[in-house]
N, C-alpha and C positions, 0 to 999 in steps of 0.2 A: 490804317493809313491816315496819319496825322501830318498836316503840313505846318512846318515852322516857318513863318514868313521871313524871319531874319536869316535863317540858314538855307531854306529851300527855294529861294527865288534868286536866280543867277542870270546875268546877261549872257547872250550868246557868245560874246568874245571870251568870257571866262570859261564857258563850256568848251569852246574850241581849244583853248590853250591848256585845259586840264581834263581832257576827255577821259583818260584812264582813271583818274582820281574820281571823277563824277560817276563813272560806271561802277566803281567799287562802292562808292557812297550809296547809290540807290539799291545795289544788290545786298549790301549788309544791313541797311536800315529799313528796307522795304518802304521807303518814303519817296514819293515822286519829287522831282525838281521842276519848278516852273521856269521855263526859259523865256527871257524877255529880249525884245529887239526894239531899239529906239524907245525904251522905257515902257513898252507895252507887252503884256503877256502874249506869247505867240505859240508856244508848244509846251509839252510835258515830257519829261524824260523819266521813265519808270522801269523797274526790273521786270523781266519777262514773266515771272510767276504771278506777280500782281496784275500784270496786263492780262494774262490768261484767265485769272479769277474774275476780272472785270468783264471780259468777253463772255465767259460762262454765265455770269449773272445777267447780262443783257440778253443772251440767248434764252435763258429761262423766263425772263420777263416777256419776251416776244411770244413764247409758247403760251404763257398765261393770258396774254392779250388775245391771241388767236382762239384760245379756249373760251374766253369770255364772250368773244364775238360769236362763236358757234352757238353758245348757250342762248345768247340774245336772239339769234336767228332761229332758234328752235331745233337746231341740229344736235339732238341729244338722244341717247339710247339708254335704256335701263340695263342693269347688269345681266339680267336673264337673256336679253337679246344679244348682247355682246358675247357671252359665253356660249350661247347656242351657235352663233356664227363661227366662233373659234373651233368648236367641236366638229362642225361640218368640214371646215378647212383641214383640220388635222386628220380626220377620218378618210379624206380623199387621198392623202399621201400614202 
């Protein structure tokens, strides 16, 4: 995802009058468009696949952050404890 500042920054008025063209642009190029209003960047228009990848990456980062916090708090188990508990749960079924 590379942003070309000359081509990928558009005012909202341009987006409004060329919506279908802009949707095609972001879907084909997989490059987001920065939408400006009154000369300031206000939003990003991007294809759904790139958006989903971004959301997935953030979810993974949150999991890593949670894991690091758990480790720092000492909430850890060795593999023997984990597998022992799993075997107990499986054998109950």
